[in-house]
C-alpha positions as CSV (number, residue, x, y, z in Angstrom):
1,M,-55.6,107.5,52.7
2,A,-56.9,106.4,49.5
3,A,-57.1,109.0,46.7
4,A,-60.6,109.9,45.8
5,E,-61.8,109.6,42.1
6,P,-61.8,113.0,40.5
7,P,-65.4,114.5,39.6
8,G,-66.6,113.0,36.4
9,A,-64.6,109.8,36.5
10,E,-67.6,107.7,36.8
11,R,-69.2,109.4,33.8
12,L,-66.1,108.8,31.9
13,S,-66.2,105.1,32.7
14,Q,-69.9,104.8,31.6
15,L,-69.1,106.7,28.5
16,V,-66.3,104.5,27.7
17,S,-68.2,101.2,28.4
18,S,-71.4,102.2,26.5
19,G,-71.2,104.5,23.5
20,F,-67.5,104.9,23.0
21,A,-66.9,102.2,20.4
22,P,-65.1,102.2,17.0
23,L,-67.2,102.8,13.9
24,E,-66.9,99.8,11.6
25,A,-69.4,100.5,8.9
26,G,-67.8,101.7,5.7
27,L,-64.2,101.7,7.2
28,G,-61.7,98.9,7.0
29,G,-58.4,97.9,8.5
30,S,-56.7,100.3,11.0
31,A,-59.1,103.2,10.1
32,A,-61.9,101.4,12.0
33,R,-59.7,101.6,15.1
34,C,-59.2,105.4,15.1
35,C,-62.7,106.6,14.5
36,W,-65.3,106.7,17.3
37,S,-69.0,106.8,17.6
38,F,-69.0,109.4,20.3
39,P,-71.2,112.5,19.9
40,L,-69.0,115.6,19.5
41,S,-71.1,117.5,22.1
42,Q,-70.4,114.9,24.7
43,A,-66.8,114.9,24.0
44,E,-66.6,118.7,24.2
45,N,-68.6,118.6,27.5
46,L,-66.3,116.0,29.0
47,L,-63.1,117.9,27.8
48,Y,-64.5,121.1,29.4
49,Q,-65.2,119.2,32.6
50,L,-61.7,117.7,32.6
51,Q,-60.3,121.2,32.1
52,E,-62.3,122.7,34.9
53,N,-61.2,119.9,37.2
54,F,-57.6,120.2,36.2
55,Q,-57.6,124.2,36.7
56,A,-59.2,123.6,40.2
57,L,-56.5,121.0,41.1
58,A,-53.7,123.3,39.9
59,E,-55.2,126.2,42.0
60,R,-55.4,123.9,45.1
61,I,-51.8,122.7,44.6
62,T,-50.6,126.2,44.3
63,L,-52.3,127.3,47.4
64,R,-50.8,124.3,49.4
65,M,-47.3,125.2,48.1
66,E,-47.8,128.8,49.3
67,E,-49.0,127.6,52.7
68,M,-46.0,125.2,52.9
69,G,-43.6,128.0,52.0
70,E,-44.9,130.1,54.9
71,R,-44.7,127.1,57.3
72,I,-41.0,126.5,56.2
73,S,-40.2,130.2,56.8
74,D,-41.8,130.2,60.2
75,L,-39.9,127.0,61.1
76,E,-36.6,128.5,60.0
77,K,-37.2,131.6,62.2
78,H,-38.1,129.4,65.2
79,V,-34.9,127.3,64.7
80,A,-32.9,130.4,64.4
81,D,-34.5,131.8,67.6
82,L,-33.9,128.6,69.5
83,M,-30.2,128.6,68.4
84,V,-29.9,132.2,69.6
85,E,-31.3,131.2,72.9
86,A,-29.1,128.2,73.2
87,G,-26.0,130.4,72.4
88,I,-25.2,128.4,69.2
89,E,-23.7,130.6,66.5
90,N,-25.3,130.1,63.2
91,T,-23.1,130.0,60.1
92,D,-26.0,129.7,57.8
93,D,-27.3,133.2,57.2
94,G,-30.5,131.7,55.5
95,L,-31.9,130.9,58.8
96,R,-31.7,134.4,60.1
97,H,-34.6,136.6,59.0
């Protein structure tokens, strides 16, 4: 399954290809490469959107990890129950809950 682009990725591409160009007037040499003609409000908005998207992603990952932990615990309990039914003695106390 292909990964979907994060929200705002298209807008970022548009900004980079259109108005995100170095200022060259009055600056020479390497200084021209480090300064950008990018409105501060747009940069702040983009940074805020990226921060929101990152926070949402972190929350989804945390939730998935918790769900996976619950599934692993359930699986360990089922394996332990099956081993008891089969009469197999378990030497790993971690499987018995």
